[in-house]
C-alpha positions as CSV (number, residue, x, y, z in Angstrom):
1,M,-37.5,-161.6,55.2
2,K,-37.4,-164.0,52.2
3,R,-34.1,-162.5,51.1
4,T,-32.6,-163.1,54.6
5,F,-33.8,-166.6,54.6
6,L,-32.3,-167.3,51.1
7,G,-29.0,-165.8,52.2
8,A,-28.8,-167.9,55.3
9,A,-29.6,-171.0,53.3
10,T,-26.9,-170.2,50.8
11,V,-24.3,-169.8,53.6
12,L,-25.4,-173.0,55.2
13,S,-25.1,-174.9,51.9
14,L,-21.6,-173.6,51.4
15,V,-20.5,-174.7,54.9
16,L,-22.1,-178.1,54.5
17,A,-20.4,-178.5,51.1
18,A,-17.0,-177.5,52.5
19,A,-17.5,-179.9,55.4
20,S,-18.5,-182.7,53.0
21,A,-15.5,-181.9,50.8
22,R,-13.1,-182.0,53.8
23,A,-14.7,-185.3,54.9
24,Q,-14.1,-186.8,51.5
25,A,-10.6,-185.4,51.1
26,P,-7.9,-188.1,51.2
27,L,-6.1,-188.5,54.6
28,L,-2.3,-188.6,54.4
29,V,-0.7,-190.1,57.6
30,G,2.9,-190.7,58.5
31,S,5.5,-190.6,61.2
32,V,8.8,-188.7,61.6
33,R,11.8,-190.3,63.3
34,D,15.4,-189.5,63.7
35,Q,18.4,-191.6,62.5
36,H,18.3,-193.6,65.7
37,G,14.6,-194.5,65.3
38,R,13.3,-192.2,68.0
39,P,10.1,-190.2,67.3
40,I,10.4,-186.4,66.8
41,P,7.5,-184.5,68.3
42,G,6.7,-181.0,67.2
43,A,8.2,-181.4,63.7
44,R,6.6,-179.3,61.0
45,V,5.3,-181.3,58.0
46,A,4.3,-179.2,55.0
47,G,2.6,-180.8,52.0
48,T,3.2,-179.9,48.4
49,A,0.4,-180.6,46.0
50,S,0.6,-181.0,42.2
51,G,-0.7,-177.4,41.9
52,G,1.6,-175.8,44.5
53,A,1.8,-175.5,48.2
54,G,-0.5,-177.6,50.4
55,P,-1.5,-177.8,54.0
56,S,0.9,-178.2,56.9
57,T,0.8,-179.6,60.5
58,T,3.0,-180.7,63.3
59,T,3.8,-184.1,64.7
60,D,2.3,-185.2,68.0
61,A,4.2,-186.6,71.0
62,S,4.7,-190.0,69.3
63,G,6.0,-188.3,66.1
64,T,2.9,-189.0,63.9
65,F,0.9,-186.6,61.8
66,A,-2.2,-186.5,59.5
67,L,-3.0,-184.2,56.6
68,H,-6.4,-183.8,55.0
69,A,-5.7,-182.9,51.4
70,A,-5.8,-184.2,47.9
71,A,-3.1,-184.7,45.3
72,I,-0.1,-184.3,47.7
73,V,3.0,-185.4,45.9
74,S,5.6,-184.7,48.7
75,V,6.0,-183.4,52.2
76,T,8.8,-181.3,53.6
77,V,9.9,-182.1,57.2
78,S,11.7,-179.5,59.3
79,C,12.3,-179.4,63.1
80,R,14.6,-177.9,65.7
81,Y,18.2,-179.1,65.2
82,C,17.3,-181.2,62.2
83,Q,18.4,-181.3,58.6
84,T,15.3,-180.3,56.5
85,A,14.3,-183.1,54.1
86,V,11.7,-183.7,51.4
87,F,9.9,-187.1,51.1
88,A,7.9,-188.3,48.1
89,V,4.3,-189.5,48.8
90,T,2.9,-192.7,47.4
91,P,-0.9,-192.7,47.1
92,E,-2.6,-194.7,49.9
93,Q,0.7,-195.4,51.6
94,P,1.8,-193.8,55.0
95,V,4.9,-191.6,54.9
96,V,7.9,-192.8,57.0
97,A,10.2,-189.9,57.3
98,I,13.7,-190.5,58.7
99,V,15.3,-187.2,59.5
100,R,18.9,-186.4,60.4
101,R,18.8,-184.8,63.8
102,Y,21.9,-183.2,65.2
103,D,22.6,-185.0,68.5
104,A,25.4,-182.7,69.5
105,L,22.9,-179.8,69.8
106,L,19.9,-181.7,71.0
107,D,21.4,-183.4,74.1
108,D,22.9,-181.7,77.0
109,S,24.5,-184.9,78.3
110,P,26.4,-187.4,76.1
111,S,23.7,-189.3,74.2
112,Q,23.2,-193.0,73.9
113,S,25.3,-193.2,70.7
114,D,28.0,-191.1,72.4
115,L,28.3,-193.5,75.3
116,D,28.6,-196.4,72.8
117,S,31.3,-194.7,70.7
118,L,33.5,-192.8,73.2
119,P,36.8,-194.5,74.2
120,Y,36.3,-194.2,78.0
121,A,36.3,-197.3,80.2
122,H,35.1,-195.4,83.2
123,V,31.6,-194.0,82.7
124,E,32.3,-190.9,84.7
125,S,34.8,-189.8,82.1
126,S,32.1,-189.9,79.4
127,I,29.6,-188.1,81.5
128,A,32.1,-185.3,82.2
129,L,32.0,-184.2,78.6
130,R,28.7,-182.5,79.5
131,P,29.4,-178.8,79.6
132,F,30.0,-177.4,83.1
133,T,30.5,-180.7,84.8
134,L,33.7,-181.0,86.8
135,L,35.6,-184.4,86.8
136,A,38.0,-184.8,89.7
137,Q,39.9,-188.0,89.1
138,T,42.2,-189.6,91.7
139,T,44.7,-192.5,91.9
140,T,43.2,-193.3,95.4
141,A,41.6,-196.7,95.3
142,Y,38.3,-195.6,97.0
143,P,35.9,-193.9,96.6
144,G,37.6,-192.9,93.3
145,S,36.7,-190.1,90.9
146,R,34.0,-187.6,91.5
147,L,31.6,-185.6,89.3
148,S,30.1,-182.3,90.2
149,D,27.6,-180.0,88.5
150,R,29.4,-176.7,87.9
151,G,32.0,-177.8,90.5
152,L,29.6,-176.9,93.3
153,S,30.6,-179.8,95.6
154,A,34.1,-181.1,96.1
155,S,32.6,-184.4,97.4
156,G,30.8,-184.9,94.1
157,S,27.2,-185.6,92.9
158,L,24.6,-188.1,93.9
159,L,24.6,-191.2,91.6
160,I,21.3,-192.9,90.8
161,D,22.1,-196.2,89.1
162,D,19.1,-198.2,87.7
163,N,16.7,-196.1,89.9
164,V,18.7,-196.9,93.1
165,P,20.9,-194.3,94.9
166,A,24.5,-195.8,94.9
167,Y,25.6,-193.9,98.0
168,D,28.1,-194.9,100.7
169,S,26.8,-193.1,103.8
170,V,29.9,-194.1,105.8
171,S,32.3,-192.1,103.6
172,G,29.6,-189.7,102.2
173,E,30.4,-190.6,98.5
174,S,28.6,-191.9,95.4
175,P,31.4,-194.2,94.1
176,Y,31.7,-195.1,90.4
177,S,34.5,-197.6,91.2
178,L,32.4,-200.7,90.7
179,V,30.7,-199.9,87.4
180,P,32.2,-202.0,84.5
181,A,33.3,-200.4,81.3
182,R,30.6,-200.0,78.6
183,Y,27.9,-201.1,80.9
184,E,25.6,-198.1,81.2
185,Q,23.4,-197.5,78.2
186,S,22.2,-194.0,78.9
187,A,23.2,-191.1,81.2
188,A,21.4,-188.0,82.3
189,V,22.7,-185.2,84.5
190,R,20.4,-183.0,86.5
191,D,21.7,-179.9,88.1
192,A,21.9,-178.9,91.7
193,S,18.5,-177.2,91.7
194,N,16.9,-180.7,92.0
195,A,18.5,-181.2,95.4
196,Y,15.2,-180.5,97.3
197,A,13.8,-183.8,96.1
198,Y,16.8,-185.9,96.9
199,G,18.7,-184.7,99.9
200,D,22.3,-185.3,101.0
201,E,25.0,-184.9,98.3
202,A,22.5,-183.8,95.7
203,G,23.9,-180.2,96.0
204,G,26.6,-181.4,93.6
205,G,23.9,-182.5,91.0
206,I,22.3,-185.8,90.3
207,V,23.6,-188.4,87.7
208,D,21.1,-190.9,86.4
209,L,22.6,-194.1,84.8
210,T,20.5,-196.8,83.1
211,P,21.9,-200.2,82.0
212,F,18.8,-200.9,79.8
213,A,17.7,-198.5,77.0
214,A,15.8,-199.0,73.8
215,G,18.0,-198.8,70.7
216,S,21.3,-199.1,72.7
217,N,24.3,-201.3,72.0
218,P,23.8,-204.2,74.4
219,E,26.6,-206.5,73.1
220,I,30.3,-205.6,73.0
221,A,33.7,-207.4,73.0
222,L,37.0,-205.5,73.1
223,V,40.5,-206.5,73.8
224,G,43.8,-204.7,74.2
225,N,45.1,-203.0,77.3
226,D,41.6,-203.7,78.6
227,A,39.4,-206.8,78.3
228,I,35.8,-205.7,78.0
229,A,32.7,-207.8,77.4
230,R,29.0,-207.2,77.7
231,A,26.0,-209.3,76.8
232,Q,22.2,-208.7,77.0
233,V,19.0,-210.7,76.4
234,G,15.4,-209.9,76.6
235,S,12.9,-207.4,75.3
236,D,11.5,-204.0,76.3
237,A,9.4,-205.7,78.9
238,A,12.1,-207.9,80.6
239,G,15.8,-208.4,80.2
240,A,19.1,-209.4,81.8
241,A,22.6,-208.1,81.2
242,I,26.1,-209.2,82.4
243,A,29.5,-207.6,81.9
244,S,33.1,-207.9,82.8
245,F,36.0,-205.4,82.6
246,S,39.6,-206.0,83.6
247,N,43.2,-204.9,83.0
248,D,46.5,-205.2,84.9
249,E,45.2,-202.7,87.5
250,E,41.6,-203.5,88.2
251,S,38.7,-205.9,87.5
252,R,34.9,-205.2,87.6
253,Q,31.9,-207.5,87.0
254,R,28.1,-206.8,87.1
255,G,24.8,-208.3,86.3
256,D,21.3,-206.7,86.2
257,V,17.7,-207.9,85.6
258,F,14.5,-206.1,85.1
259,A,10.9,-206.8,84.3
260,T,7.7,-204.7,83.9
261,W,4.1,-206.0,83.9
262,P,1.1,-204.0,82.7
263,L,-1.8,-204.6,85.0
264,G,-4.4,-202.9,82.9
265,G,-6.2,-199.6,83.3
266,G,-3.0,-197.6,83.3
267,E,-1.4,-199.6,86.1
268,S,2.0,-201.2,85.9
269,L,4.4,-203.1,88.2
270,G,8.1,-203.1,87.8
271,F,11.1,-204.9,89.3
272,S,14.9,-204.4,88.9
273,G,17.9,-205.8,90.7
274,G,21.6,-206.2,90.3
275,S,25.0,-206.9,91.8
276,E,28.4,-205.6,91.0
277,Q,31.9,-206.2,92.4
278,G,35.3,-204.9,91.8
279,R,39.0,-205.1,92.7
280,Q,42.1,-203.0,92.3
281,Y,45.5,-204.7,92.6
282,E,48.1,-202.3,91.1
283,S,50.3,-202.5,94.2
284,P,50.2,-204.1,97.7
285,G,49.8,-200.6,99.1
286,S,46.6,-199.7,97.1
287,Q,44.6,-202.9,97.0
288,F,40.8,-202.6,97.1
289,A,37.9,-205.0,96.9
290,G,34.2,-204.0,97.1
291,S,30.7,-205.0,96.1
292,F,27.2,-203.5,95.9
293,S,23.8,-205.2,95.4
294,F,20.3,-203.9,95.1
295,A,16.7,-204.7,94.4
296,N,13.9,-202.3,93.6
297,A,10.1,-202.7,93.1
298,S,7.7,-200.0,91.9
299,F,4.0,-199.6,91.2
300,S,2.4,-196.8,89.2
301,D,-1.2,-195.9,88.3
302,A,-1.5,-193.3,85.6
303,R,-5.3,-192.8,86.2
304,L,-5.1,-192.1,89.9
305,E,-3.2,-188.8,89.9
306,N,-0.2,-190.5,88.5
307,V,0.5,-192.3,91.8
308,T,3.9,-194.1,92.1
309,V,5.0,-196.3,95.0
310,S,8.4,-197.8,95.3
311,A,10.5,-199.9,97.7
312,E,14.2,-200.5,97.5
313,T,17.0,-202.3,99.4
314,D,20.7,-202.3,98.9
315,R,23.9,-203.4,100.5
316,G,27.6,-202.4,99.9
317,N,31.0,-203.0,101.4
318,Y,34.6,-202.6,100.7
319,A,38.0,-203.6,102.1
320,L,41.2,-201.7,101.2
321,Q,44.9,-201.9,102.2
322,A,46.6,-198.9,103.7
323,G,50.2,-200.0,103.6
324,E,50.2,-203.3,105.5
325,Y,47.0,-202.4,107.4
326,P,43.5,-203.4,106.3
327,I,40.5,-201.1,106.5
328,S,36.9,-202.4,106.0
329,S,33.5,-200.7,105.8
330,G,29.9,-201.7,104.9
331,W,26.5,-200.1,104.7
332,S,22.9,-201.2,103.9
333,D,19.8,-199.2,103.0
334,S,16.0,-199.9,103.0
335,S,13.7,-197.3,101.7
336,F,10.0,-196.6,100.8
337,A,8.7,-193.7,98.7
338,A,5.3,-192.6,97.3
339,G,4.3,-189.7,95.1
340,V,1.4,-188.1,93.2
341,R,1.3,-185.7,90.3
342,S,-1.5,-184.0,88.6
343,N,-1.9,-183.6,84.8
344,G,-1.7,-180.6,82.5
345,T,0.7,-177.9,81.5
346,F,0.5,-176.6,85.1
347,F,0.6,-179.4,87.5
348,G,1.5,-180.0,91.2
349,F,3.4,-182.9,92.7
350,A,4.1,-184.3,96.2
351,D,6.3,-187.0,97.5
352,V,7.1,-188.7,100.8
353,G,9.9,-191.1,101.6
354,L,11.5,-193.0,104.5
355,R,15.1,-194.3,104.3
356,T,17.0,-196.3,106.9
357,T,20.7,-196.7,106.6
358,S,23.1,-198.7,108.8
359,G,26.9,-198.9,108.4
360,F,30.2,-199.7,110.1
361,Y,33.8,-198.6,109.7
362,D,36.7,-200.6,111.0
363,A,40.3,-199.3,110.9
364,Q,41.5,-200.8,114.2
365,A,44.3,-202.6,112.5
366,L,46.0,-199.3,111.8
367,L,48.8,-198.3,114.2
368,Y,47.0,-196.3,116.9
369,G,43.9,-196.8,114.9
370,P,40.5,-195.4,115.8
371,P,37.8,-197.6,117.3
372,R,35.3,-199.6,115.3
373,L,32.3,-197.5,114.4
374,G,28.6,-198.5,114.0
375,V,25.8,-196.1,113.1
376,T,22.2,-196.1,112.0
377,L,20.5,-193.1,110.3
378,T,16.8,-192.8,109.6
379,Q,15.8,-190.1,107.1
380,T,12.2,-189.0,106.5
381,R,11.5,-186.8,103.5
382,A,8.5,-184.8,102.2
383,D,8.5,-182.5,99.2
384,A,5.9,-180.7,97.2
385,G,5.9,-178.3,94.3
386,F,4.6,-177.2,91.0
387,S,5.6,-177.1,87.3
388,A,4.2,-174.7,84.7
389,N,5.1,-175.1,81.0
390,G,4.2,-172.8,78.1
391,A,5.6,-171.8,74.8
392,D,7.8,-169.1,76.4
393,Y,8.5,-170.5,79.8
394,A,9.1,-173.6,81.9
395,I,9.1,-173.0,85.6
396,T,9.5,-175.6,88.4
397,G,9.4,-174.7,92.1
398,G,9.4,-176.9,95.2
399,V,10.4,-177.3,98.8
400,G,11.8,-180.4,100.5
401,A,11.6,-181.0,104.3
402,F,13.9,-183.6,105.9
403,W,14.1,-185.2,109.4
404,F,17.3,-187.0,110.5
405,D,17.7,-189.4,113.4
406,Y,21.2,-190.6,114.1
407,A,22.0,-193.5,116.5
408,G,25.3,-195.1,117.0
409,G,28.9,-194.5,118.1
410,T,31.9,-196.4,119.2
411,Y,32.9,-199.1,121.8
412,G,29.4,-200.4,121.7
413,Y,27.7,-197.3,122.9
414,S,25.1,-195.1,121.2
415,W,24.8,-191.3,121.3
416,P,21.5,-190.5,119.5
417,V,21.1,-187.1,117.9
418,K,18.4,-185.6,115.7
419,T,18.0,-182.6,113.4
420,A,15.6,-181.3,110.7
421,L,15.8,-178.8,107.9
422,A,14.0,-177.6,104.8
423,V,15.4,-176.5,101.4
424,P,13.5,-174.6,98.7
425,S,14.1,-174.4,94.9
426,L,13.0,-172.4,91.9
427,D,14.1,-173.0,88.4
428,A,12.7,-170.7,85.7
429,R,13.6,-171.1,82.0
430,L,12.4,-168.3,79.8
431,F,11.8,-168.6,76.1
432,P,13.1,-172.2,76.0
433,N,11.9,-172.6,72.4
434,G,13.3,-169.4,71.1
435,K,16.7,-168.3,69.8
436,W,17.6,-166.7,73.1
437,S,16.8,-168.4,76.4
438,L,17.5,-167.6,80.0
439,D,17.7,-170.1,82.9
440,L,17.5,-168.6,86.4
441,Q,18.0,-170.8,89.5
442,G,17.7,-170.2,93.2
443,S,17.9,-173.3,95.4
444,G,19.0,-174.7,98.7
445,S,20.8,-178.0,99.5
446,F,22.8,-179.5,102.3
447,T,25.6,-181.9,103.1
448,L,25.3,-184.2,106.1
449,P,28.3,-185.3,108.1
450,T,29.5,-188.8,107.2
451,F,29.2,-191.5,109.8
452,T,32.9,-191.2,110.5
453,E,32.7,-187.4,110.8
454,Q,29.8,-187.6,113.2
455,Y,31.0,-190.3,115.6
456,L,34.5,-191.5,115.0
457,Y,36.2,-188.7,116.9
458,S,33.4,-187.6,119.2
459,N,35.1,-189.1,122.3
460,A,31.9,-190.5,123.7
461,V,30.3,-187.1,123.8
462,T,26.9,-186.3,122.1
463,V,27.8,-183.9,119.3
464,P,25.0,-182.0,117.4
465,V,24.7,-182.8,113.7
466,Q,27.3,-180.6,112.0
467,Y,25.8,-180.3,108.5
468,Q,26.4,-177.7,105.8
469,R,23.7,-175.5,104.3
470,N,24.2,-174.3,100.7
471,S,22.4,-171.4,99.0
472,L,22.8,-171.4,95.2
473,Y,22.0,-168.5,92.9
474,A,22.8,-169.2,89.2
475,G,21.9,-168.2,85.7
476,S,22.7,-169.2,82.2
477,L,22.1,-167.4,78.9
478,T,21.9,-169.4,75.7
479,Y,21.7,-168.4,72.0
480,T,20.9,-170.8,69.2
481,D,20.1,-170.4,65.5
482,T,17.8,-173.5,66.0
483,S,19.7,-175.3,63.3
484,R,23.5,-175.7,63.7
485,L,24.8,-173.5,66.5
486,R,24.3,-173.2,70.2
487,F,26.3,-170.9,72.6
488,S,25.9,-170.7,76.4
489,F,27.3,-168.7,79.3
490,E,26.8,-169.8,82.9
491,Q,27.5,-168.1,86.2
492,A,26.8,-169.6,89.6
493,S,27.5,-168.5,93.2
494,E,26.9,-170.7,96.3
495,E,27.2,-169.6,99.9
496,V,28.1,-172.4,102.3
497,T,27.4,-172.1,106.1
498,G,27.4,-174.4,109.1
499,A,30.0,-177.1,109.8
500,A,32.2,-175.4,107.1
501,S,31.8,-171.9,105.7
502,G,32.9,-170.4,102.4
503,Q,31.8,-169.7,98.9
504,V,31.9,-171.5,95.6
505,T,31.8,-169.5,92.3
506,S,31.6,-171.0,88.9
507,S,31.7,-169.3,85.4
508,G,31.9,-170.9,82.0
509,V,31.1,-170.8,78.3
510,S,30.2,-173.5,75.9
511,A,29.7,-173.7,72.1
512,I,28.3,-176.4,69.9
513,W,28.6,-176.1,66.1
514,Q,27.3,-178.6,63.6
515,I,29.8,-177.7,61.0
516,A,28.3,-180.1,58.4
517,P,25.6,-182.8,58.7
518,V,28.3,-185.3,59.5
519,L,30.7,-183.1,61.4
520,S,30.2,-181.4,64.8
521,L,32.4,-179.6,67.3
522,R,31.6,-179.3,71.0
523,A,33.7,-177.1,73.2
524,W,33.4,-175.6,76.7
525,T,35.5,-174.2,79.5
526,M,34.7,-173.5,83.2
527,H,36.6,-172.0,86.1
528,V,35.7,-172.8,89.7
529,T,36.8,-171.0,92.9
530,D,36.0,-173.0,96.1
531,T,37.0,-171.6,99.6
532,V,35.0,-174.2,101.5
533,P,37.2,-176.4,103.7
534,V,36.9,-180.2,103.1
535,Y,38.7,-181.6,106.1
536,G,39.5,-179.1,108.9
537,T,41.2,-176.2,107.2
538,V,42.2,-178.0,104.0
539,P,40.6,-176.2,101.0
540,A,38.7,-178.0,98.4
541,Y,40.6,-179.3,95.3
542,G,43.9,-179.1,97.2
543,G,43.6,-175.3,97.4
544,E,43.9,-174.8,93.7
545,A,41.1,-173.1,91.8
546,P,40.3,-175.6,89.0
547,T,39.7,-174.9,85.4
548,A,38.1,-177.7,83.3
549,N,37.5,-177.7,79.6
550,A,37.0,-179.9,76.5
551,F,37.2,-179.8,72.7
552,W,35.3,-182.6,71.1
553,M,35.1,-183.2,67.4
554,T,32.8,-185.9,66.0
555,Y,32.5,-187.2,62.4
556,D,29.4,-189.4,62.2
557,V,27.8,-190.8,59.0
558,A,24.5,-192.3,60.0
559,G,24.9,-196.1,59.8
560,G,28.5,-195.6,58.6
561,V,31.8,-194.6,60.0
562,R,32.0,-192.6,63.3
563,A,35.2,-191.0,64.6
564,D,35.7,-188.9,67.8
565,A,38.7,-186.8,68.8
566,I,38.8,-185.2,72.2
567,Y,41.1,-182.8,74.0
568,R,40.3,-182.2,77.7
569,R,41.5,-180.7,80.9
570,D,40.3,-182.4,84.0
571,L,41.7,-182.8,87.5
572,L,43.9,-185.7,88.7
573,D,44.7,-185.7,92.4
574,S,43.7,-182.0,92.5
575,T,46.2,-181.0,89.8
576,P,45.5,-180.2,86.1
577,F,45.3,-183.3,83.8
578,Y,45.6,-182.6,80.1
579,H,45.0,-185.5,77.7
580,V,43.9,-186.4,74.2
581,D,41.6,-189.4,73.4
582,G,39.9,-190.8,70.4
583,A,37.9,-193.6,68.9
584,I,36.7,-194.8,65.5
585,S,34.1,-197.4,64.4
586,G,32.4,-198.6,61.3
587,P,29.8,-201.1,60.0
588,V,30.5,-204.7,59.2
589,A,27.0,-206.2,58.6
590,N,23.7,-206.7,60.3
591,G,24.3,-204.2,63.1
592,L,27.8,-205.5,63.7
593,R,30.5,-202.8,63.9
594,W,34.3,-202.8,64.3
595,Y,35.7,-200.5,66.9
596,A,39.1,-199.0,68.0
597,G,39.7,-196.5,70.8
598,V,42.6,-194.9,72.7
599,E,42.4,-193.2,76.1
600,D,44.9,-191.5,78.3
601,R,43.8,-192.8,81.7
602,M,45.6,-191.7,84.9
603,R,48.6,-190.8,82.7
604,R,48.7,-194.2,81.0
605,T,47.7,-194.9,77.5
606,F,45.1,-197.6,76.9
607,I,44.3,-199.0,73.4
608,D,41.3,-201.3,72.8
609,I,39.9,-202.9,69.6
610,G,37.0,-205.2,68.9
611,M,33.4,-205.6,67.9
612,R,30.1,-204.2,69.1
613,F,26.4,-204.4,68.0
614,D,24.3,-201.3,67.2
615,A,21.1,-203.1,68.4
616,R,19.7,-206.6,69.0
């Protein structure tokens, strides 16, 4: 008994001694950030002591770390798509580790620095460098060029600009034709599997643009074939930006403001608003003028199941010249939405929304023109789903239910009609943190008839809502060495039924190679076959199966010279458009950089030179 007691006492003494030693061990803290100043979560930090290897840890969500150890002389930092680096430790000083992270491999969409450096005056051209995104450009004044995730929709994707859907319900388009050059500071593309939470036109994917982003280039002045200017004031809590873009074919101007107020206890209130306008005046037969204004308010409470509430209003219009005949159109929206989300690696979410849209179309000046059209559409939405995340999987599933109430018509008469539908979605990514990953998607989406399609030629007869249902099944396989190489293959098939029937298939491959720390190559190609008629019996993309591709080489010395050279094949008026573009910039002083770019736009060459700022 005595021996047992003595043994237990000895073990307890050793444990207490170890705990005391750990408590007295020096604490080394630090942060890991990339070359743009962004925190890097999940980075491995390994200490080296004077006597050899020391302890290791990983950074948290804010990129910080802490090591309990004595006599650490250096730390080695490594992470996914990073250049491993060693940093010396100064006693009683935090470690600030700036690691070179390879943006080309890290980001699916063009990054913030890409948008700042690319030569494109039209933001949709920059976004289309994302693999498997189809850009269909056009010389038509309105609605202009279209972007589509994997070419799944000939009418394009849904544009969310500064948290507001920029969507013309009259023509059924999300136009980019009013956004000034160099205005948007970040872009993210979400694929068509997210359509259940957004509705009409989201079957072509969702493009999120943001004019305010931390660490972006808010000021720029370029001259040449284009005149481009942008200025921004404010902070991370409130700000304002204005911009202008013009050449001998078009002119665009825009201004935005935003403000956020923390209310305490995890609550916050936000507001944003903006207005843009544009004109095209290349020839009397293709003149166009349009505008779009919006305001958005939101409230969030992180404590109460992550509740979010938002309200939004917008108004847009345009007038264009068809030969000697004018055509005008306008629309306005008011919406309210609320959502909740639980916490954890497995969480549920639910959202409800109400959106009312009214619009008109007037082409009576045309010879034998159609009557003036006026329509109101009320959309009610509810969606719910779950998301589960682990080391070897990331799964999101949801279903969205929609109710539509049309009212309107021609000659001052209204022919109301209603319909409802539901669309499901499941997106499963397996082994997202491994060398091989597999993304499987099965989702539904729909395309509503435009106001003109529903009523302009109804001949005063009540016509059921002739919408399209889309069923998408897709997969992508990706390999990466987690350092300098990533290779992907995608295959998608979408069945379309309803107002128009057919099939869309898409297949493509992409490769990204960080050849050296300062040199990267991004390349991809995709072929799309679309048998779904667009108008009557006219096939999509003019009846030609489109192939899109790009080869993009970037030389980028952090804080130094950056050069981009791009070869790409897009569509221009439904025919192949091959072009080569490029840009180069370098530092002057205190964040000021010189810049020069050349772009082949609509078969014309545009050259711009000037100055821009890396940050405020």
